[in-house]
C-alpha positions as CSV (number, residue, x, y, z in Angstrom):
1,M,6.8,-4.9,-29.1
2,L,5.2,-6.4,-25.9
3,I,3.2,-4.7,-23.3
4,V,2.0,-6.4,-20.2
5,P,0.2,-5.1,-17.2
6,I,2.2,-5.8,-13.8
7,E,-0.5,-4.0,-11.5
8,N,-1.4,-7.1,-9.3
9,R,0.5,-9.9,-7.4
10,P,-1.0,-13.3,-7.3
11,D,-3.1,-14.1,-4.2
12,W,-2.9,-17.5,-3.4
13,S,-5.2,-17.2,-0.3
14,K,-8.1,-17.3,-3.2
15,P,-6.8,-19.9,-5.9
16,P,-8.1,-19.3,-9.4
17,F,-9.7,-22.8,-9.8
18,I,-11.4,-21.8,-13.2
19,T,-8.1,-20.4,-14.5
20,L,-6.2,-23.4,-13.5
21,T,-8.8,-25.8,-14.9
22,L,-8.7,-24.1,-18.3
23,I,-4.8,-24.4,-18.2
24,L,-5.0,-28.1,-17.3
25,L,-7.6,-28.5,-20.0
26,N,-5.5,-27.0,-22.7
27,V,-2.3,-28.9,-21.7
28,A,-4.3,-32.2,-21.5
29,V,-5.6,-31.7,-25.2
30,F,-2.2,-31.0,-26.4
31,L,-0.7,-34.0,-24.6
32,L,-3.5,-36.7,-25.1
33,F,-5.3,-35.4,-28.4
34,Q,-2.8,-33.6,-30.5
35,R,0.2,-35.9,-29.7
36,Q,-1.4,-38.5,-32.1
37,D,-0.6,-36.1,-35.0
38,W,2.7,-37.2,-35.8
39,P,2.1,-40.9,-36.6
40,I,-1.0,-39.8,-38.8
41,I,1.3,-37.2,-40.5
42,E,4.0,-39.9,-41.2
43,R,1.1,-42.3,-42.6
44,A,0.0,-39.6,-44.8
45,H,3.5,-38.9,-46.0
46,S,4.2,-42.5,-46.8
47,I,1.0,-42.6,-48.8
48,Y,2.0,-39.5,-50.8
49,E,5.5,-41.0,-51.3
50,N,4.3,-44.6,-52.3
51,Q,1.7,-43.5,-54.6
52,Q,4.2,-40.8,-56.3
53,L,1.6,-38.3,-56.1
54,L,4.3,-35.5,-56.6
55,S,4.9,-36.5,-60.2
56,Y,1.1,-35.8,-60.8
57,E,0.9,-32.7,-58.7
58,L,4.2,-30.8,-59.1
59,E,3.3,-28.5,-62.2
60,P,-0.1,-28.1,-61.2
61,Y,0.7,-26.9,-57.8
62,L,3.5,-24.5,-59.1
63,D,0.9,-22.9,-61.4
64,Y,-1.5,-22.8,-58.4
65,L,1.0,-21.0,-56.2
66,L,2.1,-18.6,-59.0
67,E,-1.5,-17.4,-59.0
68,E,-2.4,-17.5,-55.6
69,D,0.8,-16.8,-53.6
70,Y,3.6,-15.4,-55.6
71,D,6.0,-15.0,-52.9
72,A,5.7,-18.8,-51.9
73,W,6.1,-19.7,-55.7
74,Y,9.4,-17.3,-55.9
75,E,10.7,-19.0,-52.6
76,L,10.1,-22.6,-53.8
77,T,11.4,-22.1,-57.3
78,G,14.4,-20.2,-56.0
79,I,15.7,-23.5,-54.3
80,E,18.7,-24.8,-56.5
81,N,19.0,-28.2,-54.9
82,E,16.5,-30.4,-56.9
83,A,16.0,-32.9,-54.0
84,R,15.7,-30.4,-51.4
85,Q,13.2,-28.5,-53.4
86,A,11.1,-31.6,-54.1
87,E,10.9,-32.3,-50.3
88,Y,9.9,-28.6,-49.5
89,I,7.3,-28.8,-52.3
90,R,6.1,-32.2,-51.3
91,W,5.4,-31.0,-47.6
92,S,3.8,-27.8,-48.9
93,I,1.4,-29.6,-51.2
94,M,0.5,-32.0,-48.3
95,F,-0.7,-29.4,-45.9
96,D,-2.4,-27.0,-48.6
97,R,-5.8,-27.7,-48.5
98,G,-6.7,-24.7,-50.9
99,F,-4.8,-27.0,-53.5
100,D,-7.1,-29.8,-52.6
101,K,-9.9,-27.8,-53.7
102,H,-7.9,-26.5,-56.9
103,L,-7.2,-30.1,-58.0
104,R,-10.8,-31.0,-58.2
105,E,-11.3,-28.0,-60.4
106,I,-8.8,-29.1,-62.8
107,W,-9.3,-33.0,-62.9
108,P,-10.0,-34.0,-66.6
109,D,-13.6,-35.1,-67.1
110,P,-14.3,-37.4,-68.4
111,A,-11.0,-39.0,-66.6
112,D,-8.8,-41.5,-68.0
113,E,-7.4,-44.6,-66.4
114,R,-4.2,-42.6,-65.1
115,T,-6.3,-39.7,-63.8
116,L,-8.7,-42.3,-61.9
117,R,-5.7,-43.8,-60.2
118,W,-4.5,-40.2,-59.2
119,R,-7.8,-39.3,-58.0
120,Q,-8.1,-42.7,-55.9
121,A,-4.5,-42.2,-54.5
122,R,-5.1,-38.6,-53.7
123,E,-8.4,-39.4,-51.9
124,Q,-6.8,-42.2,-49.8
125,F,-3.9,-39.7,-48.7
126,E,-6.5,-36.8,-47.9
127,Q,-8.5,-39.2,-45.8
128,Q,-5.4,-40.2,-43.9
129,R,-4.0,-36.4,-43.6
130,N,-7.4,-35.0,-42.7
131,K,-7.2,-37.2,-39.3
132,V,-4.9,-34.5,-38.0
133,S,-6.2,-32.8,-35.0
134,S,-6.2,-29.3,-36.5
135,Y,-8.2,-30.4,-39.5
136,R,-10.8,-32.2,-37.4
137,A,-11.2,-29.9,-34.4
138,G,-9.5,-26.5,-35.7
139,L,-11.7,-23.7,-37.3
140,T,-11.4,-23.7,-40.9
141,P,-13.2,-20.9,-42.3
142,G,-13.7,-22.6,-45.6
143,E,-15.6,-25.5,-44.1
144,A,-16.4,-24.4,-40.7
145,K,-18.4,-26.7,-38.5
146,P,-20.3,-25.2,-35.3
147,W,-18.5,-27.2,-32.9
148,T,-15.1,-26.1,-34.1
149,F,-15.4,-22.6,-32.9
150,F,-15.4,-24.1,-29.4
151,T,-12.9,-26.9,-29.7
152,S,-10.3,-24.7,-31.7
153,M,-10.1,-22.6,-28.5
154,F,-8.3,-25.6,-26.6
155,M,-5.9,-26.7,-29.1
156,H,-2.3,-25.4,-30.0
157,G,0.3,-25.6,-32.8
158,S,3.4,-26.1,-30.7
159,W,4.8,-26.4,-27.2
160,D,5.9,-22.6,-27.5
161,H,2.3,-21.7,-28.7
162,L,0.9,-23.6,-25.8
163,L,3.4,-22.2,-23.1
164,G,3.0,-18.5,-24.3
165,N,-0.8,-18.7,-24.1
166,M,-1.0,-20.5,-20.9
167,I,1.3,-17.7,-19.2
168,F,-1.0,-15.0,-20.4
169,L,-4.2,-17.1,-19.3
170,F,-2.6,-17.1,-15.8
171,L,-1.5,-13.7,-15.7
172,F,-5.0,-12.0,-16.6
173,G,-7.1,-14.9,-15.3
174,F,-5.7,-14.7,-11.8
175,T,-7.0,-11.1,-11.5
176,L,-10.3,-11.5,-13.2
177,E,-11.6,-14.6,-11.6
178,A,-11.0,-13.0,-8.2
179,V,-13.4,-10.2,-9.3
180,L,-16.0,-12.1,-11.4
181,R,-18.2,-14.7,-10.4
182,P,-16.8,-18.1,-11.5
183,H,-19.5,-18.9,-13.8
184,T,-19.6,-15.2,-15.1
185,Y,-15.7,-15.5,-15.8
186,L,-16.0,-18.7,-17.7
187,L,-18.8,-17.2,-19.8
188,M,-17.0,-14.3,-20.6
189,Y,-13.8,-16.1,-21.6
190,L,-15.7,-18.5,-24.0
191,A,-17.7,-15.6,-25.4
192,S,-14.6,-13.8,-26.2
193,G,-13.1,-16.9,-27.8
194,L,-16.3,-17.3,-30.0
195,A,-16.3,-13.6,-30.9
196,A,-12.5,-13.8,-31.8
197,S,-13.4,-16.9,-34.0
198,A,-16.4,-15.3,-35.7
199,L,-14.3,-12.2,-36.7
200,H,-11.3,-14.1,-38.0
201,M,-13.8,-16.0,-40.1
202,A,-15.4,-12.9,-41.3
203,F,-12.1,-11.6,-42.6
204,N,-11.0,-15.1,-44.0
205,M,-14.1,-16.5,-45.7
206,G,-13.3,-19.6,-48.1
207,S,-9.8,-20.0,-46.3
208,M,-8.8,-23.6,-45.9
209,V,-6.1,-22.9,-43.3
210,P,-7.2,-24.2,-39.8
211,V,-7.0,-21.8,-37.0
212,V,-6.1,-23.2,-33.4
213,G,-5.2,-21.6,-29.8
214,A,-6.6,-19.9,-27.0
215,S,-5.3,-16.6,-28.1
216,G,-8.7,-15.1,-29.0
217,A,-10.2,-16.0,-25.7
218,I,-6.9,-14.8,-23.9
219,S,-7.3,-11.5,-25.8
220,G,-10.8,-11.3,-24.5
221,L,-9.1,-11.4,-20.9
222,M,-6.8,-8.8,-21.9
223,G,-9.5,-6.5,-23.1
224,M,-11.6,-7.2,-19.8
225,Y,-8.5,-6.4,-17.7
226,L,-8.2,-3.0,-19.3
227,S,-12.0,-2.4,-19.3
228,L,-11.8,-3.2,-15.6
229,Y,-9.3,-0.6,-14.5
230,R,-10.8,1.8,-17.1
231,L,-9.0,5.2,-16.6
232,R,-7.1,4.2,-13.5
233,R,-3.3,4.5,-14.0
234,I,-1.7,1.2,-13.7
235,R,2.0,-0.2,-14.3
236,F,2.9,-1.8,-17.5
237,F,6.1,-3.6,-18.5
238,Y,7.3,-3.2,-22.0
239,T,10.0,-4.3,-24.6
240,V,10.8,-2.9,-27.9
241,L,13.6,-4.6,-29.5
242,F,16.4,-4.8,-27.0
243,Y,14.7,-2.1,-24.8
244,F,12.6,-2.7,-21.8
245,G,11.2,-0.9,-18.9
246,E,8.1,0.2,-16.9
247,F,5.6,3.0,-17.4
248,R,2.2,3.9,-15.8
249,A,-0.9,5.0,-17.9
250,P,-4.7,4.9,-17.8
251,A,-5.5,1.2,-18.5
252,L,-8.0,1.9,-21.4
253,F,-5.3,4.0,-23.3
254,I,-3.5,0.8,-24.0
255,L,-6.5,-0.6,-25.7
256,P,-6.0,1.2,-29.0
257,L,-2.2,0.6,-28.8
258,W,-3.0,-3.2,-28.6
259,L,-5.4,-3.0,-31.4
260,G,-3.2,-0.9,-33.5
261,K,-0.4,-3.4,-33.0
262,E,-2.7,-6.3,-34.3
263,L,-3.7,-4.2,-37.4
264,Y,-0.1,-3.3,-38.1
265,G,0.6,-7.0,-38.0
266,Y,-2.0,-7.9,-40.2
267,F,-1.3,-5.3,-42.9
268,F,2.4,-5.3,-42.8
269,F,3.5,-8.9,-42.0
270,E,2.9,-12.1,-43.6
271,S,2.5,-14.7,-41.0
272,S,0.3,-17.4,-39.6
273,I,-1.0,-15.2,-36.6
274,A,-4.7,-14.9,-36.6
275,Y,-4.6,-11.1,-36.0
276,W,-8.4,-10.5,-36.5
277,A,-9.1,-13.2,-34.0
278,H,-7.0,-11.3,-31.5
279,I,-8.9,-8.0,-32.4
280,G,-12.3,-9.9,-32.0
281,G,-11.3,-11.1,-28.6
282,L,-10.0,-7.8,-27.4
283,L,-13.0,-6.0,-28.3
284,A,-15.4,-8.5,-26.9
285,G,-13.7,-8.7,-23.7
286,A,-13.6,-5.0,-23.2
287,G,-17.4,-4.6,-24.1
288,L,-18.5,-7.5,-21.9
289,M,-16.6,-5.9,-19.0
290,L,-18.3,-2.5,-19.6
291,L,-21.6,-4.3,-19.3
292,A,-20.6,-6.0,-16.0
293,R,-21.3,-3.0,-14.1
294,K,-21.9,-4.7,-10.6
295,S,-18.5,-6.5,-10.7
296,H,-16.9,-3.1,-11.7
297,Q,-18.4,-1.2,-8.8
298,E,-17.4,-3.9,-6.4
299,F,-13.7,-3.9,-7.9
300,S,-13.7,-0.1,-7.5
301,G,-14.6,-0.4,-4.0
302,E,-11.9,-2.8,-3.3
303,L,-9.4,-0.4,-5.1
304,E,-10.4,2.4,-2.9
305,K,-9.7,0.3,0.1
306,Q,-6.5,-0.6,-1.5
307,D,-5.7,3.1,-1.9
308,A,-6.6,3.7,1.7
309,H,-4.5,0.9,2.9
310,D,-1.4,2.1,0.9
311,E,-2.1,5.7,2.4
312,V,-2.2,4.4,5.8
313,E,1.0,2.4,5.2
314,S,2.6,5.4,4.2
315,E,1.6,7.5,7.2
316,L,2.6,4.9,9.7
317,K,6.2,4.9,8.3
318,K,6.2,8.8,9.1
319,V,5.3,7.6,12.7
320,L,8.0,5.1,12.6
321,L,10.6,7.8,11.7
322,L,9.3,9.9,14.3
323,L,10.0,7.0,16.8
324,T,13.5,6.5,15.6
325,H,14.0,10.3,16.6
326,L,12.4,9.4,19.9
327,D,9.7,12.2,19.3
328,I,6.9,10.3,21.1
329,D,4.3,13.0,21.5
330,K,4.5,13.8,17.9
331,A,4.3,10.2,17.0
332,K,1.2,9.9,19.1
333,A,-0.4,13.0,17.7
334,L,0.2,11.7,14.1
335,T,-1.2,8.4,14.8
336,R,-4.4,9.8,16.3
337,Q,-4.8,11.9,12.9
338,I,-4.5,8.8,11.1
339,C,-7.0,6.8,13.2
340,Q,-9.5,9.8,12.9
341,A,-8.8,9.9,9.0
342,H,-9.0,6.0,8.6
343,P,-11.3,4.8,11.6
344,S,-12.0,1.5,9.9
345,D,-8.3,0.5,9.4
346,P,-7.2,-1.4,12.7
347,R,-3.3,-0.6,12.0
348,P,-3.1,3.0,13.3
349,W,-5.4,2.0,16.3
350,Q,-3.0,-0.8,17.2
351,Q,0.0,1.6,16.8
352,L,-1.8,4.1,19.1
353,F,-2.2,1.3,21.7
354,D,1.4,0.4,21.4
355,L,2.4,4.0,21.9
356,H,0.5,4.3,25.2
357,K,0.9,1.0,26.6
358,A,4.4,1.8,28.2
359,Q,2.3,3.8,30.8
360,P,-0.4,1.6,31.9
361,K,-1.4,3.7,34.9
362,N,-2.0,6.7,32.7
363,K,-5.6,7.7,31.9
364,A,-4.8,8.1,28.2
365,F,-3.9,4.3,28.0
366,H,-7.3,3.3,29.0
367,Q,-9.1,5.9,26.9
368,V,-7.3,4.7,23.7
369,T,-8.0,1.3,24.7
370,F,-11.7,2.3,25.0
371,E,-11.9,4.0,21.7
372,L,-10.0,1.2,20.0
373,L,-12.7,-1.3,21.2
374,K,-15.5,1.0,20.4
375,Q,-14.5,1.2,16.8
376,F,-14.3,-2.7,16.8
377,V,-17.8,-3.2,18.1
378,S,-19.2,-0.9,15.6
379,K,-21.5,-2.0,12.9
380,D,-19.4,-1.1,9.8
381,T,-16.1,-2.7,11.1
382,D,-14.7,-5.7,9.3
383,F,-14.5,-8.5,12.1
384,A,-12.2,-10.6,10.1
385,R,-9.6,-7.8,9.7
386,W,-9.8,-6.8,13.2
387,R,-10.2,-9.9,15.1
388,D,-6.4,-10.9,15.6
389,G,-5.3,-7.6,16.5
390,V,-8.2,-7.2,19.0
391,D,-7.4,-10.5,20.5
392,D,-3.7,-9.6,21.3
393,V,-4.9,-5.9,22.4
394,L,-7.4,-7.6,24.8
395,K,-4.8,-10.1,26.4
396,E,-2.1,-7.3,26.7
397,Y,-4.7,-4.9,28.2
398,Q,-5.9,-7.2,30.9
399,S,-2.4,-8.2,31.7
400,L,-1.1,-4.6,32.0
401,A,-4.2,-3.3,33.8
402,P,-6.0,-6.2,35.8
403,N,-9.1,-4.0,36.7
404,A,-9.5,-3.1,32.9
405,P,-11.4,0.0,33.5
406,A,-12.0,0.4,29.5
407,L,-14.1,-3.0,29.8
408,N,-16.9,-1.6,31.8
409,G,-20.2,-3.4,31.7
410,N,-21.7,-2.0,28.4
411,M,-18.2,-2.6,26.6
412,S,-18.1,-5.9,27.7
413,L,-21.7,-6.5,26.5
414,A,-21.0,-4.9,23.1
415,L,-17.9,-7.4,23.0
416,A,-20.1,-10.3,23.8
417,R,-22.5,-9.6,21.1
418,T,-19.7,-8.9,18.5
419,F,-18.0,-12.2,19.2
420,W,-21.5,-14.0,19.5
421,R,-22.7,-12.8,16.1
422,N,-19.3,-13.8,14.3
423,G,-19.4,-17.2,15.5
424,N,-16.9,-17.0,18.7
425,T,-19.2,-18.6,21.2
426,P,-16.4,-19.2,23.9
427,K,-15.3,-15.4,23.9
428,A,-19.0,-14.3,23.7
429,D,-19.7,-16.3,26.9
430,D,-16.7,-14.9,28.6
431,Y,-17.7,-11.3,28.0
432,F,-21.2,-11.9,28.6
433,Q,-20.4,-13.0,32.2
434,Q,-18.0,-10.0,32.4
435,A,-21.0,-7.5,31.3
436,L,-23.2,-9.4,34.1
437,Q,-20.6,-8.7,36.8
438,R,-19.9,-5.1,35.8
439,G,-23.7,-3.8,35.3
440,G,-24.3,-4.1,31.6
441,N,-27.5,-2.6,30.1
442,A,-30.4,-4.9,31.2
443,S,-32.2,-4.6,28.0
444,G,-29.0,-5.3,26.0
445,L,-28.2,-8.5,28.0
446,A,-31.7,-9.9,27.5
447,A,-31.7,-9.3,23.9
448,L,-28.4,-11.2,23.7
449,L,-29.7,-13.9,25.9
450,K,-32.7,-14.3,23.5
451,E,-30.2,-15.0,20.7
452,M,-28.1,-17.3,22.7
453,I,-31.1,-19.6,24.1
454,P,-32.1,-21.0,20.7
455,Y,-28.6,-21.6,19.8
456,Y,-28.1,-23.9,22.7
457,Q,-31.5,-25.4,22.3
458,Q,-30.7,-26.6,18.6
459,R,-27.4,-28.1,20.1
460,Q,-29.5,-29.9,23.0
461,Q,-27.4,-28.2,25.8
462,N,-30.2,-28.5,28.1
463,N,-28.3,-27.4,31.2
464,K,-26.9,-24.5,29.7
465,V,-30.4,-23.6,28.3
466,A,-31.8,-23.8,31.9
467,K,-29.3,-21.5,33.3
468,L,-29.6,-18.9,30.5
469,A,-33.4,-19.0,30.8
470,L,-33.4,-18.5,34.6
471,L,-30.9,-15.6,34.1
472,L,-33.2,-14.2,31.5
473,K,-36.3,-14.3,33.8
474,Q,-34.1,-12.7,36.6
475,I,-33.1,-9.8,34.4
476,Q,-36.6,-9.1,33.1
477,Q,-38.0,-9.0,36.5
478,P,-38.7,-5.4,37.8
479,S,-36.3,-4.3,40.4
């Protein structure tokens, strides 16, 4: 069973640099560090063969398996072809580090010459085999080293393992990196991985099987994702055997399902999957995101904006439907209602302008333009979101109505101030001149001049400064 959220689409206007760096780092470790493993394994195998260690270790290994892992013993002893059985047992012995420990417990003491040769050959073999990356940098609970809690997060057992983890890292990381500050996101990712390793170790004390992979940290991202959306209903894709589809559910409702899936796998399936690491990552990620209140509040605000955006989109489709039936008056009335309900969204205002521009001599056209510009220059308006649309409206308005009655002195002054404070100095200058010509408020003109003069002084535009200073003096003189 697989359940994956599909609520978000990647937004490449804000590339997830931390996530992409993590992916590249995992791939680089696999290609540059772990690719050295096969020659090491071949040399270890050669030592094992040349020293004829199987002849010493076959019976002790079968006895060890019978006691520790009956299923494996039954499977190996059930192989009828002796050569094939010997090869299977040889590879099993080579990578069973629990058997290493068992051998040291059963070595005769004092040792005879044969046993000494066996010990020396076995130590030579182990020294070579232990150069394998997963033994050096993987997390082995029975002999865990502090740094392996960290290094094991960047290693993988196969191409399939790496590819699967990187896909999920990308899917969840893209959304979370956009919400969290980069350093917070990275710290929460690493903290989830460390928590995953700690829980795995707690349930596998003494195990000599090394664990590698980013899945614990990625499980943390999954927990963060669900905790980020909390009780909001989001879309999920699922597969069960040959069935697949989509459903919507409150995000946090899926957390117990994911946890249950991992627990079911741990208790009912024999596999090399580190189920407790996944559980540790999920719980750590969900808990860390619950603590990140500021990030959640900011994200909730963005979701509310998105909901409003979708609602406006839906309402504007109704306007277009009315226009297809040539019901212009109803289209105008509905668009004005949308403007009143969502005054900070530029789209219904632009639609209202378009509906009135066919009659540029009509007073309603100039009134709508004035209302649109008034909303644009208000303090709460998102300048970047409105800028391009307002540029088009201003150009079209002045071409349709050269006298531009909506651009009176005070509106021109407000436009000049808005463009100035958002870094568009050419447009600010133009509308400032228009405000002067059309009788803009004197105190407002003077206040803007006091902002403009230091700006041009810093850039040593002395002629401009002199003109503005003279103008300021003239404006401030009593009439």
